[in-house]
PDB file of N, CA, C and O in Angstrom:
ATOM      1  N   MET A   1       6.911  21.514  25.450  1.00  0.00           N
ATOM      2  CA  MET A   1       7.303  20.283  24.793  1.00  0.00           C
ATOM      3  C   MET A   1       6.146  19.773  23.946  1.00  0.00           C
ATOM      4  O   MET A   1       5.010  19.701  24.413  1.00  0.00           O
ATOM      5  N   LYS A   2       6.437  19.423  22.713  1.00  0.00           N
ATOM      6  CA  LYS A   2       5.417  18.886  21.820  1.00  0.00           C
ATOM      7  C   LYS A   2       5.126  17.433  22.166  1.00  0.00           C
ATOM      8  O   LYS A   2       6.043  16.655  22.426  1.00  0.00           O
ATOM      9  N   SER A   3       3.863  17.074  22.167  1.00  0.00           N
ATOM     10  CA  SER A   3       3.518  15.669  22.416  1.00  0.00           C
ATOM     11  C   SER A   3       3.494  14.911  21.094  1.00  0.00           C
ATOM     12  O   SER A   3       3.053  15.431  20.069  1.00  0.00           O
ATOM     13  N   GLN A   4       3.967  13.691  21.137  1.00  0.00           N
ATOM     14  CA  GLN A   4       3.948  12.826  19.964  1.00  0.00           C
ATOM     15  C   GLN A   4       2.564  12.214  19.843  1.00  0.00           C
ATOM     16  O   GLN A   4       2.045  11.663  20.814  1.00  0.00           O
ATOM     17  N   SER A   5       1.972  12.301  18.690  1.00  0.00           N
ATOM     18  CA  SER A   5       0.683  11.656  18.484  1.00  0.00           C
ATOM     19  C   SER A   5       0.827  10.606  17.395  1.00  0.00           C
ATOM     20  O   SER A   5       1.534  10.801  16.406  1.00  0.00           O
ATOM     21  N   ASN A   6       0.152   9.508  17.597  1.00  0.00           N
ATOM     22  CA  ASN A   6       0.149   8.454  16.592  1.00  0.00           C
ATOM     23  C   ASN A   6      -0.844   8.812  15.506  1.00  0.00           C
ATOM     24  O   ASN A   6      -1.953   9.267  15.783  1.00  0.00           O
ATOM     25  N   LYS A   7      -0.437   8.604  14.281  1.00  0.00           N
ATOM     26  CA  LYS A   7      -1.312   8.865  13.145  1.00  0.00           C
ATOM     27  C   LYS A   7      -1.392   7.585  12.319  1.00  0.00           C
ATOM     28  O   LYS A   7      -0.379   6.997  11.941  1.00  0.00           O
ATOM     29  N   SER A   8      -2.609   7.181  12.056  1.00  0.00           N
ATOM     30  CA  SER A   8      -2.845   5.956  11.288  1.00  0.00           C
ATOM     31  C   SER A   8      -3.604   6.297  10.015  1.00  0.00           C
ATOM     32  O   SER A   8      -4.278   7.324   9.929  1.00  0.00           O
ATOM     33  N   ILE A   9      -3.482   5.425   9.039  1.00  0.00           N
ATOM     34  CA  ILE A   9      -4.220   5.579   7.789  1.00  0.00           C
ATOM     35  C   ILE A   9      -4.698   4.196   7.353  1.00  0.00           C
ATOM     36  O   ILE A   9      -4.015   3.194   7.562  1.00  0.00           O
ATOM     37  N   ILE A  10      -5.865   4.162   6.752  1.00  0.00           N
ATOM     38  CA  ILE A  10      -6.407   2.925   6.195  1.00  0.00           C
ATOM     39  C   ILE A  10      -6.495   3.105   4.691  1.00  0.00           C
ATOM     40  O   ILE A  10      -7.090   4.067   4.207  1.00  0.00           O
ATOM     41  N   ILE A  11      -5.899   2.174   3.951  1.00  0.00           N
ATOM     42  CA  ILE A  11      -5.935   2.196   2.492  1.00  0.00           C
ATOM     43  C   ILE A  11      -6.839   1.057   2.039  1.00  0.00           C
ATOM     44  O   ILE A  11      -6.577  -0.108   2.340  1.00  0.00           O
ATOM     45  N   LEU A  12      -7.896   1.394   1.318  1.00  0.00           N
ATOM     46  CA  LEU A  12      -8.830   0.385   0.828  1.00  0.00           C
ATOM     47  C   LEU A  12      -8.375  -0.099  -0.552  1.00  0.00           C
ATOM     48  O   LEU A  12      -8.336   0.675  -1.509  1.00  0.00           O
ATOM     49  N   CYS A  13      -8.032  -1.383  -0.643  1.00  0.00           N
ATOM     50  CA  CYS A  13      -7.545  -1.976  -1.894  1.00  0.00           C
ATOM     51  C   CYS A  13      -8.357  -3.223  -2.241  1.00  0.00           C
ATOM     52  O   CYS A  13      -7.807  -4.182  -2.783  1.00  0.00           O
ATOM     53  N   GLY A  14      -9.631  -3.224  -1.943  1.00  0.00           N
ATOM     54  CA  GLY A  14     -10.438  -4.421  -2.157  1.00  0.00           C
ATOM     55  C   GLY A  14     -11.372  -4.338  -3.336  1.00  0.00           C
ATOM     56  O   GLY A  14     -12.191  -5.236  -3.530  1.00  0.00           O
ATOM     57  N   GLY A  15     -11.278  -3.286  -4.134  1.00  0.00           N
ATOM     58  CA  GLY A  15     -12.187  -3.134  -5.271  1.00  0.00           C
ATOM     59  C   GLY A  15     -11.903  -4.107  -6.397  1.00  0.00           C
ATOM     60  O   GLY A  15     -10.841  -4.727  -6.450  1.00  0.00           O
ATOM     61  N   MET A  16     -12.847  -4.230  -7.279  1.00  0.00           N
ATOM     62  CA  MET A  16     -12.726  -5.172  -8.399  1.00  0.00           C
ATOM     63  C   MET A  16     -11.947  -4.581  -9.573  1.00  0.00           C
ATOM     64  O   MET A  16     -11.519  -5.333 -10.449  1.00  0.00           O
ATOM     65  N   SER A  17     -11.752  -3.291  -9.621  1.00  0.00           N
ATOM     66  CA  SER A  17     -11.033  -2.618 -10.720  1.00  0.00           C
ATOM     67  C   SER A  17     -11.628  -2.966 -12.081  1.00  0.00           C
ATOM     68  O   SER A  17     -10.898  -3.198 -13.045  1.00  0.00           O
ATOM     69  N   LYS A  18     -12.938  -2.999 -12.151  1.00  0.00           N
ATOM     70  CA  LYS A  18     -13.613  -3.368 -13.402  1.00  0.00           C
ATOM     71  C   LYS A  18     -13.269  -2.419 -14.542  1.00  0.00           C
ATOM     72  O   LYS A  18     -12.984  -2.869 -15.652  1.00  0.00           O
ATOM     73  N   ARG A  19     -13.290  -1.131 -14.291  1.00  0.00           N
ATOM     74  CA  ARG A  19     -12.988  -0.169 -15.364  1.00  0.00           C
ATOM     75  C   ARG A  19     -11.517  -0.206 -15.755  1.00  0.00           C
ATOM     76  O   ARG A  19     -11.185  -0.053 -16.930  1.00  0.00           O
ATOM     77  N   MET A  20     -10.641  -0.407 -14.788  1.00  0.00           N
ATOM     78  CA  MET A  20      -9.202  -0.445 -15.056  1.00  0.00           C
ATOM     79  C   MET A  20      -8.813  -1.767 -15.702  1.00  0.00           C
ATOM     80  O   MET A  20      -7.908  -1.816 -16.535  1.00  0.00           O
ATOM     81  N   GLY A  21      -9.499  -2.838 -15.316  1.00  0.00           N
ATOM     82  CA  GLY A  21      -9.205  -4.144 -15.899  1.00  0.00           C
ATOM     83  C   GLY A  21      -8.089  -4.899 -15.203  1.00  0.00           C
ATOM     84  O   GLY A  21      -7.769  -6.022 -15.595  1.00  0.00           O
ATOM     85  N   GLN A  22      -7.493  -4.311 -14.183  1.00  0.00           N
ATOM     86  CA  GLN A  22      -6.444  -4.979 -13.413  1.00  0.00           C
ATOM     87  C   GLN A  22      -6.353  -4.329 -12.038  1.00  0.00           C
ATOM     88  O   GLN A  22      -6.879  -3.237 -11.824  1.00  0.00           O
ATOM     89  N   ASP A  23      -5.695  -4.994 -11.125  1.00  0.00           N
ATOM     90  CA  ASP A  23      -5.529  -4.484  -9.770  1.00  0.00           C
ATOM     91  C   ASP A  23      -4.723  -3.194  -9.801  1.00  0.00           C
ATOM     92  O   ASP A  23      -3.594  -3.178 -10.292  1.00  0.00           O
ATOM     93  N   LYS A  24      -5.293  -2.116  -9.283  1.00  0.00           N
ATOM     94  CA  LYS A  24      -4.632  -0.805  -9.351  1.00  0.00           C
ATOM     95  C   LYS A  24      -3.406  -0.710  -8.443  1.00  0.00           C
ATOM     96  O   LYS A  24      -2.403  -0.107  -8.825  1.00  0.00           O
ATOM     97  N   GLY A  25      -3.472  -1.287  -7.269  1.00  0.00           N
ATOM     98  CA  GLY A  25      -2.364  -1.177  -6.328  1.00  0.00           C
ATOM     99  C   GLY A  25      -1.083  -1.819  -6.813  1.00  0.00           C
ATOM    100  O   GLY A  25       0.011  -1.375  -6.465  1.00  0.00           O
ATOM    101  N   SER A  26      -1.214  -2.862  -7.614  1.00  0.00           N
ATOM    102  CA  SER A  26      -0.015  -3.533  -8.133  1.00  0.00           C
ATOM    103  C   SER A  26       0.365  -3.048  -9.535  1.00  0.00           C
ATOM    104  O   SER A  26       1.339  -3.526 -10.117  1.00  0.00           O
ATOM    105  N   LEU A  27      -0.402  -2.104 -10.073  1.00  0.00           N
ATOM    106  CA  LEU A  27      -0.104  -1.523 -11.380  1.00  0.00           C
ATOM    107  C   LEU A  27       1.268  -0.850 -11.343  1.00  0.00           C
ATOM    108  O   LEU A  27       1.546  -0.056 -10.446  1.00  0.00           O
ATOM    109  N   GLN A  28       2.107  -1.161 -12.297  1.00  0.00           N
ATOM    110  CA  GLN A  28       3.460  -0.608 -12.346  1.00  0.00           C
ATOM    111  C   GLN A  28       3.447   0.812 -12.908  1.00  0.00           C
ATOM    112  O   GLN A  28       2.934   1.057 -14.000  1.00  0.00           O
ATOM    113  N   ILE A  29       4.014   1.732 -12.151  1.00  0.00           N
ATOM    114  CA  ILE A  29       4.193   3.113 -12.581  1.00  0.00           C
ATOM    115  C   ILE A  29       5.672   3.412 -12.408  1.00  0.00           C
ATOM    116  O   ILE A  29       6.189   3.385 -11.292  1.00  0.00           O
ATOM    117  N   GLN A  30       6.349   3.695 -13.502  1.00  0.00           N
ATOM    118  CA  GLN A  30       7.801   3.905 -13.485  1.00  0.00           C
ATOM    119  C   GLN A  30       8.495   2.738 -12.789  1.00  0.00           C
ATOM    120  O   GLN A  30       9.368   2.933 -11.943  1.00  0.00           O
ATOM    121  N   GLU A  31       8.095   1.527 -13.156  1.00  0.00           N
ATOM    122  CA  GLU A  31       8.679   0.271 -12.677  1.00  0.00           C
ATOM    123  C   GLU A  31       8.478   0.025 -11.177  1.00  0.00           C
ATOM    124  O   GLU A  31       9.202  -0.772 -10.579  1.00  0.00           O
ATOM    125  N   THR A  32       7.507   0.699 -10.571  1.00  0.00           N
ATOM    126  CA  THR A  32       7.209   0.530  -9.151  1.00  0.00           C
ATOM    127  C   THR A  32       5.705   0.384  -8.986  1.00  0.00           C
ATOM    128  O   THR A  32       4.948   1.155  -9.575  1.00  0.00           O
ATOM    129  N   PRO A  33       5.249  -0.602  -8.187  1.00  0.00           N
ATOM    130  CA  PRO A  33       3.815  -0.759  -7.972  1.00  0.00           C
ATOM    131  C   PRO A  33       3.195   0.489  -7.334  1.00  0.00           C
ATOM    132  O   PRO A  33       3.823   1.149  -6.507  1.00  0.00           O
ATOM    133  N   MET A  34       1.963   0.802  -7.726  1.00  0.00           N
ATOM    134  CA  MET A  34       1.284   1.993  -7.227  1.00  0.00           C
ATOM    135  C   MET A  34       1.206   2.020  -5.698  1.00  0.00           C
ATOM    136  O   MET A  34       1.335   3.090  -5.102  1.00  0.00           O
ATOM    137  N   ILE A  35       0.999   0.878  -5.055  1.00  0.00           N
ATOM    138  CA  ILE A  35       0.899   0.853  -3.591  1.00  0.00           C
ATOM    139  C   ILE A  35       2.189   1.362  -2.941  1.00  0.00           C
ATOM    140  O   ILE A  35       2.146   1.987  -1.881  1.00  0.00           O
ATOM    141  N   ILE A  36       3.319   1.098  -3.567  1.00  0.00           N
ATOM    142  CA  ILE A  36       4.603   1.584  -3.033  1.00  0.00           C
ATOM    143  C   ILE A  36       4.685   3.099  -3.175  1.00  0.00           C
ATOM    144  O   ILE A  36       5.163   3.778  -2.266  1.00  0.00           O
ATOM    145  N   HIS A  37       4.225   3.640  -4.302  1.00  0.00           N
ATOM    146  CA  HIS A  37       4.193   5.096  -4.466  1.00  0.00           C
ATOM    147  C   HIS A  37       3.330   5.730  -3.374  1.00  0.00           C
ATOM    148  O   HIS A  37       3.705   6.751  -2.797  1.00  0.00           O
ATOM    149  N   VAL A  38       2.180   5.126  -3.094  1.00  0.00           N
ATOM    150  CA  VAL A  38       1.281   5.648  -2.054  1.00  0.00           C
ATOM    151  C   VAL A  38       1.970   5.580  -0.693  1.00  0.00           C
ATOM    152  O   VAL A  38       1.963   6.556   0.056  1.00  0.00           O
ATOM    153  N   LEU A  39       2.562   4.434  -0.372  1.00  0.00           N
ATOM    154  CA  LEU A  39       3.227   4.278   0.925  1.00  0.00           C
ATOM    155  C   LEU A  39       4.384   5.256   1.088  1.00  0.00           C
ATOM    156  O   LEU A  39       4.569   5.820   2.167  1.00  0.00           O
ATOM    157  N   GLU A  40       5.158   5.462   0.038  1.00  0.00           N
ATOM    158  CA  GLU A  40       6.270   6.412   0.114  1.00  0.00           C
ATOM    159  C   GLU A  40       5.770   7.834   0.336  1.00  0.00           C
ATOM    160  O   GLU A  40       6.426   8.627   1.013  1.00  0.00           O
ATOM    161  N   ALA A  41       4.625   8.156  -0.225  1.00  0.00           N
ATOM    162  CA  ALA A  41       4.082   9.505  -0.090  1.00  0.00           C
ATOM    163  C   ALA A  41       3.547   9.771   1.320  1.00  0.00           C
ATOM    164  O   ALA A  41       3.633  10.895   1.813  1.00  0.00           O
ATOM    165  N   ILE A  42       2.997   8.742   1.968  1.00  0.00           N
ATOM    166  CA  ILE A  42       2.346   8.974   3.259  1.00  0.00           C
ATOM    167  C   ILE A  42       3.206   8.653   4.468  1.00  0.00           C
ATOM    168  O   ILE A  42       2.970   9.209   5.540  1.00  0.00           O
ATOM    169  N   THR A  43       4.197   7.774   4.338  1.00  0.00           N
ATOM    170  CA  THR A  43       4.927   7.326   5.521  1.00  0.00           C
ATOM    171  C   THR A  43       5.679   8.416   6.286  1.00  0.00           C
ATOM    172  O   THR A  43       5.872   8.257   7.491  1.00  0.00           O
ATOM    173  N   PRO A  44       6.112   9.504   5.666  1.00  0.00           N
ATOM    174  CA  PRO A  44       6.765  10.523   6.498  1.00  0.00           C
ATOM    175  C   PRO A  44       5.840  11.124   7.569  1.00  0.00           C
ATOM    176  O   PRO A  44       6.318  11.621   8.589  1.00  0.00           O
ATOM    177  N   GLN A  45       4.537  11.082   7.345  1.00  0.00           N
ATOM    178  CA  GLN A  45       3.600  11.684   8.290  1.00  0.00           C
ATOM    179  C   GLN A  45       2.816  10.661   9.111  1.00  0.00           C
ATOM    180  O   GLN A  45       2.120  11.042  10.051  1.00  0.00           O
ATOM    181  N   ILE A  46       2.912   9.381   8.783  1.00  0.00           N
ATOM    182  CA  ILE A  46       2.039   8.361   9.364  1.00  0.00           C
ATOM    183  C   ILE A  46       2.859   7.349  10.165  1.00  0.00           C
ATOM    184  O   ILE A  46       3.961   6.982   9.757  1.00  0.00           O
ATOM    185  N   ASN A  47       2.321   6.895  11.311  1.00  0.00           N
ATOM    186  CA  ASN A  47       2.974   5.883  12.131  1.00  0.00           C
ATOM    187  C   ASN A  47       2.481   4.472  11.848  1.00  0.00           C
ATOM    188  O   ASN A  47       3.208   3.501  12.061  1.00  0.00           O
ATOM    189  N   GLU A  48       1.240   4.355  11.365  1.00  0.00           N
ATOM    190  CA  GLU A  48       0.634   3.039  11.164  1.00  0.00           C
ATOM    191  C   GLU A  48      -0.168   3.046   9.869  1.00  0.00           C
ATOM    192  O   GLU A  48      -0.938   3.969   9.606  1.00  0.00           O
ATOM    193  N   VAL A  49       0.025   2.003   9.062  1.00  0.00           N
ATOM    194  CA  VAL A  49      -0.725   1.859   7.812  1.00  0.00           C
ATOM    195  C   VAL A  49      -1.475   0.538   7.859  1.00  0.00           C
ATOM    196  O   VAL A  49      -0.902  -0.507   8.167  1.00  0.00           O
ATOM    197  N   ILE A  50      -2.761   0.599   7.550  1.00  0.00           N
ATOM    198  CA  ILE A  50      -3.597  -0.596   7.454  1.00  0.00           C
ATOM    199  C   ILE A  50      -4.079  -0.676   6.015  1.00  0.00           C
ATOM    200  O   ILE A  50      -4.689   0.263   5.504  1.00  0.00           O
ATOM    201  N   ILE A  51      -3.802  -1.797   5.367  1.00  0.00           N
ATOM    202  CA  ILE A  51      -4.252  -2.004   3.990  1.00  0.00           C
ATOM    203  C   ILE A  51      -5.360  -3.042   4.019  1.00  0.00           C
ATOM    204  O   ILE A  51      -5.154  -4.165   4.480  1.00  0.00           O
ATOM    205  N   VAL A  52      -6.529  -2.671   3.529  1.00  0.00           N
ATOM    206  CA  VAL A  52      -7.686  -3.565   3.515  1.00  0.00           C
ATOM    207  C   VAL A  52      -7.774  -4.210   2.138  1.00  0.00           C
ATOM    208  O   VAL A  52      -7.873  -3.529   1.117  1.00  0.00           O
ATOM    209  N   LEU A  53      -7.736  -5.542   2.135  1.00  0.00           N
ATOM    210  CA  LEU A  53      -7.793  -6.320   0.893  1.00  0.00           C
ATOM    211  C   LEU A  53      -8.959  -7.298   0.974  1.00  0.00           C
ATOM    212  O   LEU A  53      -9.448  -7.594   2.064  1.00  0.00           O
ATOM    213  N   ASN A  54      -9.408  -7.800  -0.179  1.00  0.00           N
ATOM    214  CA  ASN A  54     -10.644  -8.583  -0.170  1.00  0.00           C
ATOM    215  C   ASN A  54     -10.488 -10.083  -0.393  1.00  0.00           C
ATOM    216  O   ASN A  54     -11.489 -10.799  -0.364  1.00  0.00           O
ATOM    217  N   ASP A  55      -9.287 -10.584  -0.613  1.00  0.00           N
ATOM    218  CA  ASP A  55      -9.136 -12.039  -0.731  1.00  0.00           C
ATOM    219  C   ASP A  55      -7.690 -12.452  -0.451  1.00  0.00           C
ATOM    220  O   ASP A  55      -6.773 -11.630  -0.463  1.00  0.00           O
ATOM    221  N   ARG A  56      -7.521 -13.734  -0.203  1.00  0.00           N
ATOM    222  CA  ARG A  56      -6.193 -14.258   0.191  1.00  0.00           C
ATOM    223  C   ARG A  56      -5.140 -14.095  -0.897  1.00  0.00           C
ATOM    224  O   ARG A  56      -3.973 -13.842  -0.597  1.00  0.00           O
ATOM    225  N   ASP A  57      -5.541 -14.236  -2.158  1.00  0.00           N
ATOM    226  CA  ASP A  57      -4.575 -14.075  -3.250  1.00  0.00           C
ATOM    227  C   ASP A  57      -4.027 -12.652  -3.289  1.00  0.00           C
ATOM    228  O   ASP A  57      -2.825 -12.442  -3.454  1.00  0.00           O
ATOM    229  N   ARG A  58      -4.913 -11.689  -3.135  1.00  0.00           N
ATOM    230  CA  ARG A  58      -4.483 -10.287  -3.154  1.00  0.00           C
ATOM    231  C   ARG A  58      -3.628  -9.976  -1.923  1.00  0.00           C
ATOM    232  O   ARG A  58      -2.662  -9.218  -2.014  1.00  0.00           O
ATOM    233  N   ILE A  59      -3.977 -10.553  -0.784  1.00  0.00           N
ATOM    234  CA  ILE A  59      -3.166 -10.372   0.434  1.00  0.00           C
ATOM    235  C   ILE A  59      -1.749 -10.875   0.184  1.00  0.00           C
ATOM    236  O   ILE A  59      -0.780 -10.190   0.508  1.00  0.00           O
ATOM    237  N   ALA A  60      -1.628 -12.062  -0.388  1.00  0.00           N
ATOM    238  CA  ALA A  60      -0.306 -12.637  -0.673  1.00  0.00           C
ATOM    239  C   ALA A  60       0.467 -11.774  -1.670  1.00  0.00           C
ATOM    240  O   ALA A  60       1.672 -11.573  -1.522  1.00  0.00           O
ATOM    241  N   LYS A  61      -0.224 -11.271  -2.674  1.00  0.00           N
ATOM    242  CA  LYS A  61       0.419 -10.435  -3.693  1.00  0.00           C
ATOM    243  C   LYS A  61       0.971  -9.147  -3.073  1.00  0.00           C
ATOM    244  O   LYS A  61       2.119  -8.779  -3.324  1.00  0.00           O
ATOM    245  N   TYR A  62       0.162  -8.470  -2.271  1.00  0.00           N
ATOM    246  CA  TYR A  62       0.597  -7.221  -1.647  1.00  0.00           C
ATOM    247  C   TYR A  62       1.695  -7.477  -0.614  1.00  0.00           C
ATOM    248  O   TYR A  62       2.621  -6.676  -0.482  1.00  0.00           O
ATOM    249  N   LYS A  63       1.597  -8.570   0.107  1.00  0.00           N
ATOM    250  CA  LYS A  63       2.644  -8.924   1.075  1.00  0.00           C
ATOM    251  C   LYS A  63       3.975  -9.081   0.357  1.00  0.00           C
ATOM    252  O   LYS A  63       5.005  -8.592   0.823  1.00  0.00           O
ATOM    253  N   SER A  64       3.946  -9.764  -0.775  1.00  0.00           N
ATOM    254  CA  SER A  64       5.165  -9.957  -1.559  1.00  0.00           C
ATOM    255  C   SER A  64       5.719  -8.618  -2.058  1.00  0.00           C
ATOM    256  O   SER A  64       6.922  -8.371  -1.977  1.00  0.00           O
ATOM    257  N   ILE A  65       4.843  -7.764  -2.571  1.00  0.00           N
ATOM    258  CA  ILE A  65       5.265  -6.444  -3.072  1.00  0.00           C
ATOM    259  C   ILE A  65       5.902  -5.631  -1.949  1.00  0.00           C
ATOM    260  O   ILE A  65       6.974  -5.053  -2.129  1.00  0.00           O
ATOM    261  N   ILE A  66       5.249  -5.588  -0.799  1.00  0.00           N
ATOM    262  CA  ILE A  66       5.737  -4.772   0.312  1.00  0.00           C
ATOM    263  C   ILE A  66       7.001  -5.369   0.916  1.00  0.00           C
ATOM    264  O   ILE A  66       7.927  -4.634   1.260  1.00  0.00           O
ATOM    265  N   ASP A  67       7.051  -6.705   1.051  1.00  0.00           N
ATOM    266  CA  ASP A  67       8.273  -7.338   1.567  1.00  0.00           C
ATOM    267  C   ASP A  67       9.460  -7.056   0.664  1.00  0.00           C
ATOM    268  O   ASP A  67      10.552  -6.771   1.155  1.00  0.00           O
ATOM    269  N   SER A  68       9.268  -7.131  -0.654  1.00  0.00           N
ATOM    270  CA  SER A  68      10.359  -6.834  -1.595  1.00  0.00           C
ATOM    271  C   SER A  68      10.818  -5.393  -1.448  1.00  0.00           C
ATOM    272  O   SER A  68      12.016  -5.112  -1.479  1.00  0.00           O
ATOM    273  N   TYR A  69       9.880  -4.491  -1.290  1.00  0.00           N
ATOM    274  CA  TYR A  69      10.207  -3.087  -1.113  1.00  0.00           C
ATOM    275  C   TYR A  69      11.005  -2.864   0.173  1.00  0.00           C
ATOM    276  O   TYR A  69      12.002  -2.141   0.175  1.00  0.00           O
ATOM    277  N   LEU A  70      10.562  -3.485   1.256  1.00  0.00           N
ATOM    278  CA  LEU A  70      11.233  -3.294   2.542  1.00  0.00           C
ATOM    279  C   LEU A  70      12.651  -3.855   2.535  1.00  0.00           C
ATOM    280  O   LEU A  70      13.527  -3.319   3.214  1.00  0.00           O
ATOM    281  N   LYS A  71      12.888  -4.911   1.790  1.00  0.00           N
ATOM    282  CA  LYS A  71      14.245  -5.474   1.690  1.00  0.00           C
ATOM    283  C   LYS A  71      15.197  -4.498   1.009  1.00  0.00           C
ATOM    284  O   LYS A  71      16.390  -4.478   1.311  1.00  0.00           O
ATOM    285  N   LYS A  72      14.670  -3.686   0.087  1.00  0.00           N
ATOM    286  CA  LYS A  72      15.496  -2.720  -0.641  1.00  0.00           C
ATOM    287  C   LYS A  72      15.823  -1.488   0.188  1.00  0.00           C
ATOM    288  O   LYS A  72      16.809  -0.800  -0.077  1.00  0.00           O
ATOM    289  N   THR A  73      14.992  -1.208   1.200  1.00  0.00           N
ATOM    290  CA  THR A  73      15.193   0.038   1.963  1.00  0.00           C
ATOM    291  C   THR A  73      16.020  -0.201   3.208  1.00  0.00           C
ATOM    292  O   THR A  73      16.284   0.735   3.962  1.00  0.00           O
TER     293      THR A  73
END
């Protein structure tokens, strides 16, 4: 019998994005924020996702993005 193991991932989203000029995680790619593309790519293999953010505004922004995504699924 195979044992189930928990797999976690930490995504660091606290950078200043100076070269990009805008927050990369919320950047729209094919009308979907980049963080959603990342989450869709990793969730089949991962049980827990931790997103590290650097300020309250960014936390609220990502919460809104992820909540909207979860309502659609």
